[in-house]
C-alpha atoms as a printed R data frame, in Angstrom:
    type eleno elety resid chain resno       x       y       z
1   ATOM     1    CA   MET     A     1  14.479   4.378   0.670
2   ATOM     2    CA   GLY     A     2  12.334   6.541   2.930
3   ATOM     3    CA   ARG     A     3   8.609   5.962   2.667
4   ATOM     4    CA   HIS     A     4   8.512   2.208   2.278
5   ATOM     5    CA   PHE     A     5  10.686   1.602   5.315
6   ATOM     6    CA   GLU     A     6   8.415   3.938   7.283
7   ATOM     7    CA   VAL     A     7   5.509   1.657   6.347
8   ATOM     8    CA   ARG     A     8   7.291  -1.392   7.728
9   ATOM     9    CA   ALA     A     9   8.395   0.375  10.897
10  ATOM    10    CA   ALA     A    10   4.865   1.596  11.542
11  ATOM    11    CA   ALA     A    11   3.464  -1.901  11.064
12  ATOM    12    CA   MET     A    12   5.981  -3.407  13.482
13  ATOM    13    CA   ALA     A    13   5.211  -0.825  16.158
14  ATOM    14    CA   ALA     A    14   1.459  -0.957  15.734
15  ATOM    15    CA   THR     A    15  -0.727  -0.810  18.816
16  ATOM    16    CA   ALA     A    16  -3.598  -3.231  19.365
17  ATOM    17    CA   LYS     A    17  -6.004  -0.650  17.920
18  ATOM    18    CA   GLN     A    18  -3.849  -0.186  14.837
19  ATOM    19    CA   LYS     A    19  -3.503  -3.938  14.365
20  ATOM    20    CA   SER     A    20  -7.276  -4.297  14.493
21  ATOM    21    CA   ALA     A    21  -7.590  -1.688  11.722
22  ATOM    22    CA   ILE     A    22  -4.955  -3.481   9.626
23  ATOM    23    CA   TYR     A    23  -6.744  -6.818  10.057
24  ATOM    24    CA   MET     A    24 -10.014  -5.244   8.922
25  ATOM    25    CA   ARG     A    25  -8.416  -3.742   5.816
26  ATOM    26    CA   ALA     A    26  -6.711  -7.024   5.008
27  ATOM    27    CA   SER     A    27  -9.942  -8.968   5.401
28  ATOM    28    CA   LYS     A    28 -11.889  -6.657   3.084
29  ATOM    29    CA   GLU     A    29  -9.215  -6.519   0.389
30  ATOM    30    CA   ILE     A    30  -8.527 -10.264   0.392
31  ATOM    31    CA   TYR     A    31 -12.248 -11.049   0.490
32  ATOM    32    CA   MET     A    32 -12.969  -8.858  -2.550
33  ATOM    33    CA   ALA     A    33 -10.005 -10.256  -4.502
34  ATOM    34    CA   ALA     A    34 -11.202 -13.804  -3.829
35  ATOM    35    CA   LYS     A    35 -14.809 -12.962  -4.625
36  ATOM    36    CA   ARG     A    36 -13.965 -11.344  -7.979
37  ATOM    37    CA   GLY     A    37 -12.021 -14.366  -9.164
38  ATOM    38    CA   VAL     A    38 -11.462 -17.794  -7.696
39  ATOM    39    CA   PRO     A    39 -10.534 -18.323  -4.017
40  ATOM    40    CA   ASP     A    40  -7.156 -19.801  -4.947
41  ATOM    41    CA   PRO     A    41  -4.041 -17.553  -4.965
42  ATOM    42    CA   ASN     A    42  -2.325 -19.899  -7.430
43  ATOM    43    CA   SER     A    43  -4.962 -19.096 -10.042
44  ATOM    44    CA   ASN     A    44  -5.962 -15.594  -8.938
45  ATOM    45    CA   LEU     A    45  -3.133 -13.045  -9.257
46  ATOM    46    CA   ALA     A    46  -5.113 -10.287  -7.541
47  ATOM    47    CA   LEU     A    47  -5.726 -12.544  -4.560
48  ATOM    48    CA   ARG     A    48  -2.073 -13.567  -4.424
49  ATOM    49    CA   ALA     A    49  -1.019  -9.913  -4.463
50  ATOM    50    CA   ALA     A    50  -3.466  -9.059  -1.665
51  ATOM    51    CA   ILE     A    51  -2.223 -11.949   0.474
52  ATOM    52    CA   ASP     A    52   1.416 -10.988  -0.098
53  ATOM    53    CA   LYS     A    53   0.605  -7.383   0.803
54  ATOM    54    CA   TYR     A    54  -0.692  -8.307   4.253
55  ATOM    55    CA   ARG     A    55   1.231 -11.505   4.964
56  ATOM    56    CA   LYS     A    56   3.694  -9.802   7.325
57  ATOM    57    CA   GLN     A    57   1.038  -7.738   9.071
58  ATOM    58    CA   CYS     A    58  -1.707 -10.322   9.679
59  ATOM    59    CA   PRO     A    59  -2.010 -13.777  11.245
60  ATOM    60    CA   LYS     A    60  -2.717 -16.566   8.780
61  ATOM    61    CA   ASP     A    61  -6.182 -17.143  10.217
62  ATOM    62    CA   VAL     A    62  -7.265 -13.593   9.278
63  ATOM    63    CA   ILE     A    63  -6.314 -14.297   5.663
64  ATOM    64    CA   ASP     A    64  -7.872 -17.760   5.657
65  ATOM    65    CA   ARG     A    65 -11.178 -16.513   7.093
66  ATOM    66    CA   ALA     A    66 -11.479 -13.837   4.413
67  ATOM    67    CA   ILE     A    67 -10.915 -16.387   1.631
68  ATOM    68    CA   LYS     A    68 -13.391 -18.857   3.158
69  ATOM    69    CA   LYS     A    69 -15.976 -16.091   3.473
70  ATOM    70    CA   ALA     A    70 -15.708 -15.355  -0.251
71  ATOM    71    CA   ALA     A    71 -15.704 -19.052  -1.175
72  ATOM    72    CA   GLY     A    72 -18.845 -19.567   0.884
73  ATOM    73    CA   GLY     A    73 -20.840 -17.193  -1.271
74  ATOM    74    CA   ASP     A    74 -21.156 -14.332   1.223
75  ATOM    75    CA   ALA     A    75 -23.197 -11.502  -0.318
76  ATOM    76    CA   THR     A    76 -21.278  -8.589   1.242
77  ATOM    77    CA   ASN     A    77 -19.991  -6.159  -1.359
78  ATOM    78    CA   TYR     A    78 -17.412  -3.431  -0.847
79  ATOM    79    CA   ILE     A    79 -17.179  -0.479  -3.217
80  ATOM    80    CA   GLU     A    80 -13.845   1.115  -4.096
81  ATOM    81    CA   GLY     A    81 -13.430   4.878  -3.909
82  ATOM    82    CA   GLU     A    82 -10.583   7.336  -4.391
83  ATOM    83    CA   TYR     A    83 -10.529  10.908  -3.089
84  ATOM    84    CA   GLU     A    84  -7.893  13.543  -3.804
85  ATOM    85    CA   ALA     A    85  -7.298  16.328  -1.317
86  ATOM    86    CA   PHE     A    86  -5.222  19.293  -0.267
87  ATOM    87    CA   GLY     A    87  -4.229  18.841   3.365
88  ATOM    88    CA   PRO     A    88  -2.793  21.299   5.887
89  ATOM    89    CA   ALA     A    89   0.380  23.283   5.123
90  ATOM    90    CA   GLY     A    90   0.665  22.375   1.449
91  ATOM    91    CA   SER     A    91   0.282  18.636   1.916
92  ATOM    92    CA   LEU     A    92  -1.347  16.551  -0.807
93  ATOM    93    CA   LEU     A    93  -3.239  13.327  -0.241
94  ATOM    94    CA   ILE     A    94  -4.902  10.526  -2.145
95  ATOM    95    CA   VAL     A    95  -7.246   8.478   0.027
96  ATOM    96    CA   GLN     A    96  -8.513   5.133  -1.212
97  ATOM    97    CA   THR     A    97 -11.576   3.583   0.397
98  ATOM    98    CA   LEU     A    98 -13.204   0.155   0.381
99  ATOM    99    CA   SER     A    99 -16.640   0.393   1.913
100 ATOM   100    CA   ASP     A   100 -20.102  -1.148   1.943
101 ATOM   101    CA   ASN     A   101 -21.484   2.420   1.893
102 ATOM   102    CA   SER     A   102 -19.840   4.797  -0.594
103 ATOM   103    CA   ASN     A   103 -21.799   7.832   0.628
104 ATOM   104    CA   ARG     A   104 -20.600   7.262   4.192
105 ATOM   105    CA   ALA     A   105 -17.033   6.813   2.972
106 ATOM   106    CA   LEU     A   106 -17.097  10.160   1.138
107 ATOM   107    CA   VAL     A   107 -18.586  12.008   4.108
108 ATOM   108    CA   ASN     A   108 -16.098  10.451   6.539
109 ATOM   109    CA   VAL     A   109 -13.050  11.281   4.414
110 ATOM   110    CA   ARG     A   110 -14.210  14.816   3.626
111 ATOM   111    CA   THR     A   111 -15.066  15.546   7.262
112 ATOM   112    CA   ILE     A   112 -11.702  14.333   8.571
113 ATOM   113    CA   ILE     A   113  -9.779  16.394   6.017
114 ATOM   114    CA   THR     A   114 -11.801  19.612   6.370
115 ATOM   115    CA   ARG     A   115 -11.523  19.533  10.159
116 ATOM   116    CA   LYS     A   116  -7.753  19.719   9.747
117 ATOM   117    CA   GLY     A   117  -7.933  22.697   7.402
118 ATOM   118    CA   GLY     A   118  -7.892  20.802   4.102
119 ATOM   119    CA   HIS     A   119 -10.354  20.291   1.281
120 ATOM   120    CA   LEU     A   120 -11.027  17.889  -1.571
121 ATOM   121    CA   GLY     A   121  -9.394  18.792  -4.885
122 ATOM   122    CA   SER     A   122  -7.416  17.415  -7.815
123 ATOM   123    CA   VAL     A   123  -3.863  16.382  -6.871
124 ATOM   124    CA   ALA     A   124  -3.321  13.047  -8.660
125 ATOM   125    CA   TYR     A   125  -0.991  14.631 -11.220
126 ATOM   126    CA   ASN     A   126   1.539  15.043  -8.396
127 ATOM   127    CA   PHE     A   127   1.815  11.266  -7.941
128 ATOM   128    CA   GLU     A   128   3.132   8.379 -10.037
129 ATOM   129    CA   ASN     A   129   2.106   4.729  -9.881
130 ATOM   130    CA   GLU     A   130   5.124   2.531  -9.182
131 ATOM   131    CA   ALA     A   131   5.739  -1.107  -8.316
132 ATOM   132    CA   VAL     A   132   8.061  -1.285  -5.307
133 ATOM   133    CA   PHE     A   133   9.916  -4.237  -3.813
134 ATOM   134    CA   ASP     A   134  11.984  -4.209  -0.607
135 ATOM   135    CA   PHE     A   135  13.967  -7.270   0.452
136 ATOM   136    CA   LYS     A   136  17.148  -8.432   2.130
137 ATOM   137    CA   TYR     A   137  20.008  -8.830  -0.351
138 ATOM   138    CA   ASP     A   138  23.682  -9.691   0.167
139 ATOM   139    CA   LYS     A   139  24.960  -9.419  -3.408
140 ATOM   140    CA   GLU     A   140  25.844  -6.535  -5.707
141 ATOM   141    CA   GLU     A   141  23.173  -4.077  -6.816
142 ATOM   142    CA   SER     A   142  24.281  -4.589 -10.421
143 ATOM   143    CA   THR     A   143  23.160  -8.246 -10.386
144 ATOM   144    CA   LEU     A   144  19.588  -7.149  -9.763
145 ATOM   145    CA   GLU     A   145  19.634  -4.605 -12.565
146 ATOM   146    CA   GLU     A   146  21.178  -7.047 -15.022
147 ATOM   147    CA   ALA     A   147  18.601  -9.767 -14.343
148 ATOM   148    CA   LEU     A   148  15.656  -7.377 -14.652
149 ATOM   149    CA   VAL     A   149  16.852  -5.467 -17.707
150 ATOM   150    CA   LEU     A   150  17.757  -8.640 -19.604
151 ATOM   151    CA   ASN     A   151  14.175  -9.793 -19.061
152 ATOM   152    CA   ASP     A   152  12.761  -6.532 -20.437
153 ATOM   153    CA   VAL     A   153  11.549  -5.157 -17.122
154 ATOM   154    CA   ASP     A   154  11.121  -1.367 -17.092
155 ATOM   155    CA   VAL     A   155  13.368  -0.516 -14.126
156 ATOM   156    CA   LYS     A   156  12.849   2.919 -12.554
157 ATOM   157    CA   GLU     A   157  15.305   2.733  -9.675
158 ATOM   158    CA   ILE     A   158  17.411   0.275  -7.691
159 ATOM   159    CA   SER     A   159  19.131   1.044  -4.389
160 ATOM   160    CA   LEU     A   160  20.960  -1.052  -1.800
161 ATOM   161    CA   GLU     A   161  21.568   0.109   1.747
162 ATOM   162    CA   ASP     A   162  22.511  -1.832   4.881
163 ATOM   163    CA   GLY     A   163  21.645  -5.141   3.246
164 ATOM   164    CA   ILE     A   164  18.171  -4.012   2.158
165 ATOM   165    CA   ALA     A   165  17.453  -3.586  -1.551
166 ATOM   166    CA   GLU     A   166  14.680  -1.475  -2.983
167 ATOM   167    CA   VAL     A   167  13.631  -2.047  -6.582
168 ATOM   168    CA   VAL     A   168  11.166   0.240  -8.346
169 ATOM   169    CA   VAL     A   169   9.707  -0.815 -11.693
170 ATOM   170    CA   SER     A   170   6.776   0.008 -13.940
171 ATOM   171    CA   PRO     A   171   3.440  -1.168 -12.461
172 ATOM   172    CA   SER     A   172   2.746  -3.237 -15.587
173 ATOM   173    CA   ASP     A   173   5.897  -5.269 -14.817
174 ATOM   174    CA   PHE     A   174   5.000  -6.044 -11.202
175 ATOM   175    CA   GLU     A   175   4.386  -9.787 -11.597
176 ATOM   176    CA   LYS     A   176   7.246 -10.264 -14.068
177 ATOM   177    CA   ALA     A   177   9.722  -8.467 -11.813
178 ATOM   178    CA   LYS     A   178   8.591 -10.424  -8.773
179 ATOM   179    CA   ASP     A   179   9.052 -13.730 -10.584
180 ATOM   180    CA   ILE     A   180  12.532 -12.752 -11.785
181 ATOM   181    CA   LEU     A   181  13.648 -11.542  -8.351
182 ATOM   182    CA   THR     A   182  12.487 -14.856  -6.908
183 ATOM   183    CA   SER     A   183  13.701 -17.269  -9.591
184 ATOM   184    CA   GLU     A   184  16.893 -15.586 -10.806
185 ATOM   185    CA   CYS     A   185  18.043 -13.373  -7.935
186 ATOM   186    CA   GLY     A   186  17.375 -15.741  -5.048
187 ATOM   187    CA   VAL     A   187  14.908 -13.536  -3.164
188 ATOM   188    CA   SER     A   188  12.905 -15.847  -0.919
189 ATOM   189    CA   GLU     A   189  10.863 -13.271   0.967
190 ATOM   190    CA   PHE     A   190   9.806  -9.672   0.357
191 ATOM   191    CA   GLU     A   191   9.601  -7.122   3.130
192 ATOM   192    CA   TYR     A   192   7.378  -5.015   0.864
193 ATOM   193    CA   SER     A   193   5.961  -5.728  -2.577
194 ATOM   194    CA   GLN     A   194   3.186  -3.559  -3.865
195 ATOM   195    CA   VAL     A   195   1.992  -1.258  -6.622
196 ATOM   196    CA   THR     A   196   1.786   2.084  -4.864
197 ATOM   197    CA   LYS     A   197   1.521   5.827  -5.469
198 ATOM   198    CA   VAL     A   198   4.654   7.901  -4.912
199 ATOM   199    CA   ALA     A   199   4.724  11.698  -4.805
200 ATOM   200    CA   ASN     A   200   6.864  13.396  -7.452
201 ATOM   201    CA   GLU     A   201   8.145  15.832  -4.831
202 ATOM   202    CA   LYS     A   202   8.119  15.625  -1.045
203 ATOM   203    CA   ILE     A   203   7.678  18.494   1.414
204 ATOM   204    CA   THR     A   204   8.914  18.792   5.006
205 ATOM   205    CA   LEU     A   205   6.663  19.954   7.820
206 ATOM   206    CA   GLU     A   206   7.723  21.015  11.305
207 ATOM   207    CA   GLY     A   207   6.220  21.959  14.644
208 ATOM   208    CA   GLU     A   208   2.478  22.551  14.784
209 ATOM   209    CA   GLU     A   209   2.042  21.862  11.063
210 ATOM   210    CA   LEU     A   210   3.646  18.440  11.402
211 ATOM   211    CA   THR     A   211   1.543  17.665  14.476
212 ATOM   212    CA   LYS     A   212  -1.653  18.580  12.634
213 ATOM   213    CA   PHE     A   213  -0.694  16.432   9.652
214 ATOM   214    CA   ARG     A   214   0.107  13.412  11.830
215 ATOM   215    CA   GLU     A   215  -3.255  13.848  13.553
216 ATOM   216    CA   LEU     A   216  -4.908  13.852  10.131
217 ATOM   217    CA   LEU     A   217  -3.195  10.592   9.194
218 ATOM   218    CA   ASP     A   218  -4.172   9.033  12.534
219 ATOM   219    CA   GLN     A   219  -7.824   9.957  12.026
220 ATOM   220    CA   LEU     A   220  -7.839   8.577   8.493
221 ATOM   221    CA   ASP     A   221  -6.200   5.415   9.797
222 ATOM   222    CA   ASP     A   222  -8.978   5.059  12.372
223 ATOM   223    CA   CYS     A   223 -11.706   5.430   9.730
224 ATOM   224    CA   GLU     A   224 -13.331   2.080   8.965
225 ATOM   225    CA   ASP     A   225 -13.810   2.979   5.287
226 ATOM   226    CA   VAL     A   226 -10.227   4.037   4.516
227 ATOM   227    CA   GLN     A   227  -8.000   1.446   2.873
228 ATOM   228    CA   GLU     A   228  -4.864   3.354   1.781
229 ATOM   229    CA   VAL     A   229  -3.502   6.888   2.186
230 ATOM   230    CA   TYR     A   230  -0.779   8.334  -0.048
231 ATOM   231    CA   HIS     A   231   0.785  11.740   0.597
232 ATOM   232    CA   ASN     A   232   3.716  14.005  -0.237
233 ATOM   233    CA   VAL     A   233   5.028  14.684   3.263
234 ATOM   234    CA   ASP     A   234   8.490  13.436   4.218
235 ATOM   235    CA   LEU     A   235   7.956  11.852   7.641
């Protein structure tokens, strides 16, 4: 259950600066989801997923403003980008950007990584796309598996620890699994529900190497163009 709980813990302990960065990312992602479809999460699955992703990290007014901006015909356009990189000490990273200037986004990401001893390169084969759900659960793990399997969901992994369940399924079954967990398993709220990239193997860094890697993540987090960062380091 490591990485996804780290995400939640980091969000809860976020400083004002970090919260500002989260709000900006949420606004851009929700705005683009609403702009590409209709500004109604009941009819726009991408918008609903974006709202659910940031619901626990953002005030409602941040979400509402982004939707209203898209509904009002705002002409701002953000371009998606994805950059693969080798980081310091054998670390691997995939950095996703959402920017109004793709050239600036590339330069910013490349500069941050090279200053920490890394370089751009192909690493995507070391990661798998997975749909991950974390939620409070007070029943047996087997009840989750039974409900999902009987509904033809491709289940990758289910674990239950200290009253928190983590369910990993195929990305193509994200919406189906979420509906089943809600309607048949009694899950009323998700701590985490997202299609994400998970490293096939994790590495452990210590001392100066770990410090340098954390500094790299902090700098990427501060970059206005960066939306998501996936890596293979066990933090």
